[in-house]
C-alpha positions in Angstrom: 23.0 -14.6 170.3 23.1 -11.3 168.2 23.3 -11.8 164.5 25.7 -9.5 162.6 26.0 -9.1 158.9 29.5 -8.0 157.7 29.8 -6.5 154.2 33.6 -6.3 153.5 35.8 -7.4 150.6 39.2 -7.4 152.4 39.9 -11.0 153.2 42.5 -10.3 155.9 40.1 -7.9 157.6 37.3 -10.4 157.3 39.5 -13.1 158.9 40.4 -10.8 161.9 36.9 -9.6 162.5 35.4 -13.0 162.1 37.7 -14.4 164.8 37.0 -11.5 167.2 33.2 -11.4 166.7 32.8 -15.2 167.0 34.9 -15.3 170.1 32.7 -12.5 171.6 29.7 -14.7 171.1 28.1 -13.1 168.0 26.7 -15.0 165.1 28.4 -13.7 162.0 27.3 -13.7 158.3 29.8 -12.4 155.8 29.3 -10.9 152.3 32.0 -9.6 150.0 29.8 -7.9 147.4 26.5 -6.0 147.3 24.9 -9.0 145.5 25.9 -11.3 148.3 24.7 -8.9 150.9 21.3 -8.6 149.2 20.9 -12.4 149.3 21.9 -12.6 153.0 19.6 -9.7 153.9 16.6 -11.4 152.4 17.3 -14.6 154.3 17.1 -13.5 158.0 16.7 -10.7 160.5 20.0 -9.2 161.8 20.7 -7.2 165.0 23.5 -5.1 163.5 25.2 -4.4 160.1 28.9 -3.6 159.5 29.3 -2.1 156.0 32.4 -1.3 154.1 32.0 1.7 151.9 34.1 0.8 148.9 33.2 -2.5 147.3 33.9 -4.3 144.1 30.4 -3.9 142.7 29.3 -0.6 144.3 29.1 1.3 147.6 28.1 0.4 151.1 26.0 3.6 151.2 23.8 2.1 148.5 23.1 -1.0 150.6 22.4 1.2 153.6 19.8 3.2 151.7 18.1 -0.1 150.7 18.0 -1.4 154.2 16.6 1.8 155.6 13.5 1.4 153.4 12.3 -1.3 155.7 14.5 -1.5 158.8 16.1 0.5 161.6 18.7 -2.1 162.4 22.0 -0.4 163.7 24.6 0.2 161.0 28.3 0.8 161.4 30.3 2.0 158.4 33.9 1.0 157.8 35.9 3.2 155.4 39.3 4.5 154.6 37.9 8.1 154.3 37.6 10.3 157.3 36.5 13.5 155.4 33.6 15.3 157.1 31.5 15.1 154.0 31.7 11.3 153.9 30.9 11.1 157.6 27.8 13.3 157.2 26.7 11.4 154.1 27.0 8.1 155.9 25.1 9.2 159.0 22.5 11.1 157.1 21.7 8.0 155.0 20.9 6.2 158.2 24.2 5.0 159.6 24.6 4.9 163.3 28.4 5.0 163.6 31.4 5.5 161.3 34.9 4.1 161.8 37.9 4.8 159.6 40.5 2.3 158.7 42.9 1.4 160.2 41.1 1.1 163.5 41.6 -0.6 166.9 39.6 -3.7 167.2 38.8 -2.9 170.8 37.2 0.4 169.7 35.0 -1.4 167.1 33.9 -4.0 169.6 33.0 -1.3 172.1 30.9 0.5 169.5 29.2 -2.8 168.5 28.3 -3.5 172.1 27.0 0.1 172.7 24.8 0.0 169.6 23.3 -3.4 170.4 22.5 -2.2 174.0 20.9 0.9 172.7 18.9 -1.0 170.1 17.6 -3.4 172.7 16.6 -0.5 174.9 14.6 1.1 172.1 12.9 -2.3 171.3 11.9 -2.8 174.9 10.4 0.6 175.3 6.7 1.0 174.7 4.1 3.7 174.4 3.9 7.0 172.4 5.5 10.4 172.8 3.3 13.3 171.8 3.9 17.1 171.8 4.0 20.0 169.4 1.8 18.2 166.9 4.4 15.4 166.6 3.6 11.9 167.6 6.4 9.3 167.9 5.1 5.7 168.2 8.0 3.9 169.8 6.9 0.3 169.1 6.3 1.1 165.4 9.4 3.3 165.1 7.2 5.8 163.2 6.7 9.5 163.5 3.6 11.5 162.5 3.2 15.3 162.2 -0.4 16.4 162.6 -1.4 12.8 161.8 0.6 12.6 158.6 3.5 10.0 158.6 7.0 11.4 158.2 10.1 9.9 156.6 13.0 10.2 158.9 16.4 8.6 158.8 17.4 6.3 161.7 19.6 9.1 163.1 16.9 11.7 162.8 14.4 9.4 164.5 16.8 8.8 167.5 17.6 12.5 167.7 13.9 13.4 167.8 13.1 10.8 170.3 15.9 12.0 172.6 14.5 15.5 172.4 10.9 14.4 173.0 11.9 12.3 176.0 13.5 15.3 177.6 11.0 18.2 177.0 12.2 21.7 178.0 15.6 20.3 179.1 18.7 21.9 177.6 20.9 19.2 176.1 24.5 20.0 175.4 26.1 18.9 172.1 28.3 16.5 174.1 25.3 15.0 175.8 23.5 14.5 172.5 26.5 12.9 170.8 27.2 10.7 173.7 23.7 9.3 173.9 23.2 8.9 170.2 26.6 7.9 168.9 28.5 6.9 172.1 31.5 8.9 171.0 33.8 11.6 172.2 33.9 13.6 169.0 36.4 11.5 167.1 34.0 10.7 164.3 30.9 12.8 165.0 31.6 16.4 165.9 29.5 19.5 166.6 29.3 20.4 162.9 27.9 17.0 162.1 25.3 17.4 164.9 24.4 20.9 163.6 23.7 19.3 160.2 21.4 16.8 161.8 19.6 19.5 163.7 19.0 21.6 160.6 17.7 18.6 158.5 15.4 17.5 161.3 14.0 21.0 161.6 13.2 21.1 157.9 11.0 18.1 158.4 9.2 18.9 161.7 9.2 22.7 162.0 6.4 24.8 160.4 9.0 27.4 159.6 12.5 25.9 159.7 14.0 29.4 159.5 12.3 30.3 162.8 12.2 27.0 164.7 9.7 26.7 167.6 10.1 23.1 168.5 13.9 22.5 168.6 15.4 25.7 170.0 19.0 26.7 170.0 20.2 27.8 173.5 23.3 29.8 172.7 26.5 28.5 174.3 24.6 25.7 176.0 22.9 23.4 173.4 19.4 22.6 172.3 16.1 21.8 173.8 12.7 20.5 172.8 10.3 23.3 173.5 6.8 22.4 174.7 6.1 25.8 176.2 4.3 28.6 174.4 5.1 28.5 170.7 6.0 31.4 168.5 9.3 32.6 170.0 11.6 30.2 168.2 15.1 31.2 167.6 16.5 30.9 164.1 19.6 28.7 163.9 22.4 31.1 162.8 25.2 28.5 162.9 
């Protein structure tokens, strides 16, 4: 039974979500403040977090940052704001999905199921991916560049892993967003993906202005280049 931590202060929403999640077979733990969430987080290991952004004693983004210091557990943000800057901020802090209120319960349940399936797939995988001086240790969930550990957000880690698992394969933006966020562009669009690509490049490329590892293939998408280095194309987007 998957354990879900819900951080939400709206009692009516808590009631509705609790009924649906329990009926679907999930074990639910509910917090209404950051303080309560901190206490519950220390007590057990969870399979997924659902975090409201606006809370009485702070912000769900703050709790996400704390969680990401020690865990790659899937995180869904619930918020009344659908501005692109808020979406990017939530995803860049390590969120896996972002749903604006009001939302359809069926959509949220679908996203929860997709994230849990993807998380189980990552946990079951083993081994190590190595190329371009980058080593991604799947069981550890860690990435090293030339032997030096790197700090990546959960989203950056999944994006890098997707590239490294498909060397020299052109992946369209739609393919990438579908595999990482299981969406059709309603909450994560091409601009958001471009931000992720740029930020990942700043961490793994020797010269982010002339990327040689993650190449932009104009009008088609991106690819992880393991062929002869040195002909990287700068991202002009």
